[in-house]
C-alpha positions as CSV (number, residue, x, y, z in Angstrom):
1,M,102.4,301.8,6.5
2,E,102.0,297.9,7.7
3,L,101.0,297.6,11.3
4,H,103.0,295.5,13.6
5,E,101.5,291.9,13.9
6,A,100.4,292.7,17.9
7,Q,98.3,295.8,16.4
8,R,96.2,293.6,14.2
9,E,93.0,293.0,14.3
10,P,91.9,289.7,15.1
11,E,90.4,287.5,12.2
12,A,87.1,285.9,13.2
13,P,87.4,281.9,12.9
14,P,85.8,280.3,10.1
15,A,82.1,279.7,10.6
16,P,81.8,276.0,11.3
17,E,80.3,273.7,8.2
18,P,77.0,272.2,9.3
19,A,77.2,268.4,10.2
20,A,75.5,265.9,7.8
21,P,72.7,264.3,9.6
22,E,72.7,260.7,10.6
23,S,70.7,258.6,9.8
24,A,68.4,256.8,12.5
25,A,69.8,253.2,11.5
26,A,73.6,254.4,11.2
27,K,73.6,255.9,14.9
28,P,74.4,253.5,17.5
29,V,71.7,253.3,20.2
30,V,73.7,253.5,23.2
31,S,71.3,253.9,27.1
32,T,73.9,252.7,29.7
33,A,74.8,255.4,32.4
34,I,78.5,254.8,31.7
35,E,78.1,255.5,28.5
36,D,76.4,258.9,28.8
37,A,78.9,259.5,31.8
38,S,82.3,259.2,28.8
39,A,79.9,260.8,26.6
40,A,80.1,263.9,28.7
41,D,83.5,263.7,29.2
42,G,84.3,264.1,26.1
43,A,85.5,260.6,26.1
44,A,84.5,257.6,23.7
45,P,81.8,255.6,24.9
46,I,82.5,252.1,26.3
47,R,81.1,249.1,25.3
48,P,81.5,245.7,27.0
49,S,84.0,243.4,24.6
50,A,83.1,240.2,23.1
51,R,85.5,238.8,25.3
52,H,83.0,239.6,28.5
53,R,80.4,238.6,26.5
54,G,81.4,235.0,26.2
55,R,82.4,235.0,30.0
56,T,79.1,235.6,30.8
57,A,77.4,233.0,28.4
58,V,79.7,230.3,30.0
59,L,79.4,231.3,33.3
60,L,75.2,231.1,32.5
61,A,75.9,227.6,31.3
62,V,77.8,226.2,34.0
63,A,75.1,227.8,36.7
64,A,72.5,225.7,34.8
65,V,74.2,222.3,35.0
66,I,75.4,223.4,38.5
67,G,71.6,223.6,39.2
68,V,70.5,220.6,37.5
69,S,72.8,218.2,39.4
70,A,71.9,220.1,42.7
71,G,68.1,219.7,41.9
72,T,69.1,215.9,40.9
73,A,71.1,215.1,44.1
74,V,68.2,216.9,46.3
75,G,65.8,214.5,44.5
76,Y,67.6,211.3,45.4
77,Q,68.2,212.3,48.8
78,V,64.6,213.1,49.2
79,Q,63.4,209.6,47.7
80,A,66.4,207.7,49.7
81,D,64.6,209.3,53.4
82,R,61.2,208.3,52.4
83,P,59.9,205.0,53.9
84,P,59.8,202.0,51.6
85,T,56.4,201.4,50.3
86,P,55.1,198.1,51.3
87,L,54.2,195.0,48.6
88,P,50.7,194.1,48.3
89,A,49.8,191.1,50.2
90,L,50.0,187.7,48.5
91,N,46.6,186.0,47.1
92,Q,47.4,182.7,48.7
93,P,46.9,182.6,52.5
94,G,49.4,180.0,53.1
95,L,52.5,177.9,51.7
96,A,52.0,175.1,49.5
97,Y,54.7,172.9,51.3
98,P,54.3,172.0,55.0
99,A,56.2,174.0,58.0
100,E,56.8,170.5,58.8
101,P,58.1,167.3,57.3
102,L,54.8,165.2,57.2
103,P,54.9,162.0,59.5
104,G,56.4,158.7,57.6
105,D,53.2,157.5,57.5
106,K,52.0,160.3,55.4
107,V,54.6,160.9,52.8
108,P,53.3,160.3,48.9
109,E,55.1,157.5,47.3
110,P,57.3,158.2,44.4
111,L,56.1,158.2,41.0
112,S,56.1,154.8,39.1
113,A,58.1,154.1,36.0
114,A,54.3,154.1,34.0
115,E,53.9,157.5,35.8
116,D,57.0,159.3,35.4
117,R,59.2,158.7,31.8
118,G,62.4,159.7,33.7
119,V,62.5,156.7,36.2
120,K,62.5,154.7,33.3
121,T,65.3,156.4,31.4
122,D,67.5,157.4,34.6
123,G,67.9,153.6,34.9
124,D,69.3,150.8,33.2
125,L,68.9,151.9,29.5
126,R,69.8,148.3,28.2
127,K,66.4,147.0,30.0
128,L,64.2,149.3,27.3
129,L,65.5,147.9,24.3
130,L,64.0,145.0,22.6
131,A,64.6,141.6,23.4
132,T,66.6,139.7,20.6
133,P,64.2,137.1,18.5
134,K,64.3,133.8,19.6
135,A,66.8,131.5,17.0
136,A,68.8,134.8,16.9
137,R,72.2,135.1,17.0
138,T,73.8,138.1,19.2
139,L,76.0,140.5,17.7
140,V,78.1,143.3,19.3
141,P,76.6,147.0,18.0
142,W,79.1,149.4,17.1
143,G,82.0,147.5,19.1
144,A,79.7,147.8,22.6
145,V,80.5,146.1,25.5
146,D,78.3,144.6,27.7
147,G,75.6,146.5,25.6
148,W,77.2,150.1,26.1
149,P,79.0,151.2,22.8
150,D,81.2,154.1,23.4
151,T,81.3,157.7,21.9
152,A,84.1,156.7,19.6
153,A,83.0,153.7,18.8
154,Y,79.6,155.3,18.0
155,S,81.0,158.1,15.7
156,R,83.2,156.0,13.6
157,Q,79.8,154.9,11.9
158,F,79.4,158.8,10.5
159,D,81.2,159.8,7.5
160,R,83.7,162.4,9.3
161,P,84.2,160.3,12.7
162,A,86.3,163.2,14.2
163,G,84.4,165.7,13.8
164,A,81.1,163.6,15.0
165,F,83.1,162.3,18.3
166,A,83.7,166.4,18.7
167,H,79.9,167.3,18.2
168,F,78.4,164.4,20.1
169,T,81.3,165.7,23.2
170,E,79.9,169.6,22.7
171,E,76.2,168.2,23.0
172,D,76.9,166.5,26.1
173,L,76.3,163.1,24.7
174,R,75.3,160.8,28.0
175,R,75.7,157.1,26.7
176,I,74.7,154.9,24.5
177,A,72.7,151.4,24.8
178,A,72.4,149.0,21.7
179,V,71.6,145.9,20.8
180,A,72.1,143.6,17.7
181,W,71.4,140.4,15.9
182,M,71.3,138.1,12.9
183,Q,68.6,135.8,11.5
184,G,69.4,133.4,8.8
185,E,72.4,133.6,7.0
186,N,72.4,137.4,5.8
187,K,69.9,140.0,7.8
188,E,71.2,142.1,10.4
189,T,69.2,144.0,13.0
190,N,70.8,146.5,15.7
191,I,68.7,149.3,17.7
192,G,70.7,152.2,19.2
193,L,69.4,154.2,22.1
194,V,71.5,157.3,22.3
195,Q,70.8,159.3,25.3
196,F,71.8,163.2,25.8
197,R,71.3,165.6,28.9
198,S,68.8,167.4,27.3
199,G,65.6,166.6,25.1
200,K,66.9,169.2,22.5
201,A,70.2,167.9,22.1
202,A,68.1,164.4,21.4
203,M,66.1,166.4,18.9
204,D,68.5,168.1,17.1
205,H,70.8,164.7,16.3
206,A,67.6,162.9,15.2
207,K,66.8,165.8,12.6
208,A,70.4,166.3,11.6
209,Q,70.2,162.1,10.7
210,Q,66.8,162.5,9.2
211,G,68.2,165.3,7.3
212,H,70.8,163.3,5.4
213,M,68.1,160.4,4.8
214,L,67.7,163.2,1.6
215,D,71.6,163.0,0.2
216,A,72.8,160.7,-2.5
217,G,74.1,157.4,-1.0
218,S,71.2,157.1,1.4
219,A,67.3,156.8,1.1
220,G,66.7,159.4,-1.2
221,D,63.2,160.8,0.2
222,D,62.2,161.7,3.5
223,G,60.4,158.7,4.4
224,D,57.0,157.9,6.0
225,P,56.0,159.2,9.3
226,L,56.0,157.2,12.4
227,K,52.4,156.9,13.8
228,G,52.4,157.9,17.8
229,S,56.3,158.9,17.8
230,G,55.5,162.9,16.8
231,N,58.6,163.7,14.9
232,G,59.9,159.9,13.8
233,R,60.1,158.5,10.4
234,Y,61.0,155.2,8.5
235,Y,62.6,154.5,5.4
236,L,63.6,152.0,2.8
237,Y,67.1,152.4,0.8
238,P,67.4,151.6,-2.9
239,V,68.8,148.4,-3.8
240,E,72.3,148.2,-3.8
241,R,73.9,146.0,-6.5
242,K,77.4,145.2,-6.9
243,A,79.1,142.6,-9.5
244,G,79.9,139.2,-7.7
245,F,78.1,140.2,-4.5
246,M,74.3,139.7,-3.6
247,P,72.0,142.4,-3.7
248,R,71.9,144.5,-0.4
249,Y,68.8,146.1,1.0
250,R,68.7,148.6,3.9
251,A,65.7,149.9,5.9
252,H,66.0,152.7,8.8
253,A,64.2,154.6,11.7
254,I,65.1,157.3,13.3
255,F,62.8,159.5,15.8
256,Q,63.3,160.7,19.6
257,R,61.6,160.4,22.6
258,G,62.3,162.7,25.6
259,D,66.3,162.8,26.0
260,I,66.9,159.7,23.9
261,M,67.0,159.8,20.2
262,V,66.3,156.2,18.4
263,D,68.4,154.5,15.4
264,I,67.0,151.3,14.1
265,N,68.5,149.5,10.6
266,I,67.8,146.3,9.0
267,I,70.3,144.8,6.5
268,D,69.3,141.9,4.3
269,T,69.7,140.5,1.2
270,K,66.1,140.0,0.7
271,R,63.5,142.7,0.0
272,I,62.1,144.4,3.2
273,S,59.0,145.8,3.3
274,K,57.7,149.0,4.8
275,N,55.6,146.8,7.4
276,E,58.5,145.3,9.3
277,I,60.5,148.3,9.9
278,R,57.5,150.0,10.6
279,S,56.6,147.5,13.3
280,L,59.9,147.1,14.5
281,A,60.0,151.5,15.6
282,E,56.5,151.2,16.7
283,R,57.3,148.0,19.3
284,Q,60.6,150.1,20.4
285,L,58.7,153.0,20.8
286,E,56.0,151.6,23.1
287,R,59.1,150.6,25.2
288,L,59.9,154.3,25.8
289,S,56.5,155.4,26.4
C-alpha cells in the first residue's frame, strides 16, 4: 500500500563532495577590510579596478610636477629677495683719464705722419705716389681725373668688369689714386694705390690678384717676394710676340700696406729686369711706410 507523500520519511540530503584543495599560487591573496567584509556577507570580493589605478597614477604625476614647479618658484623668489652681491673692487686706484680737461699748455701734440701712418693715408693719397721721372711724359691712368680714377674705370681693366665693379662696391672700396708716365717711345709705367675701408679688404684684393698670376696669360708663376712688404711679390711675364708687332714685355708688382693695395706695372718693347720692377716697388713701399 503506497503512502501518501505527506507520510513519506524525508530523504537525507546527499553528502557534499570534498572540494579540491587550491594551491597557494592559484588562490588570490586579499587582505583588505572591504574584501573581508564582503566575504562575510557572502558577496563577491571587491577589488579596485584598472581605471581607478590609472587615475591614481596620473594624480601622483601631476602632484609631482606641481611640487617641482612650486619649489622652483619659491627658489627664484628667495633669490630675488636677497640683496645683490657686491662686485670686487677694481685693482687700479684711479681712472686713466683726467676728471677734467687738461689746460691748453698740457695737451699732448697729435702724432705726426711718421708716428701714425693713418695720418698719412687719410690725407691726399696722390702725394704718396712716386713722382713722374724727369723727361718722362705724364699719362692718364685708368681714365683718371686729376689723378683719381673712379671705380668703374678701374674695373674695366679686369676680365669681367661688371663683376669686378660689384665686388669693389661690396668690399667698400674707398678711393683710388694713380699716376702713369711714358719714357721714350714704348716704355710705360703706371702705379695705382687702391684704398679700402679696412686692411682686410685690401689684403684680400692683393691676395686675389697674386693668385691670378698663376693663370695662363699672366706671369705663370708665383713671382719673387718683395722684401720688407710682408706679403708683396713681383713678377716678370713671358714675352708676347705677334707677327707684325714688336715684342711686348711686362713686369708686375702687387703688395698690401694697411688699407691700401698697391698695383705697379711696367710695359716695354725691351726686356725688363727683375731689379727694375723690384726697385720701383721698394721705393713705393717706402713712401707708404
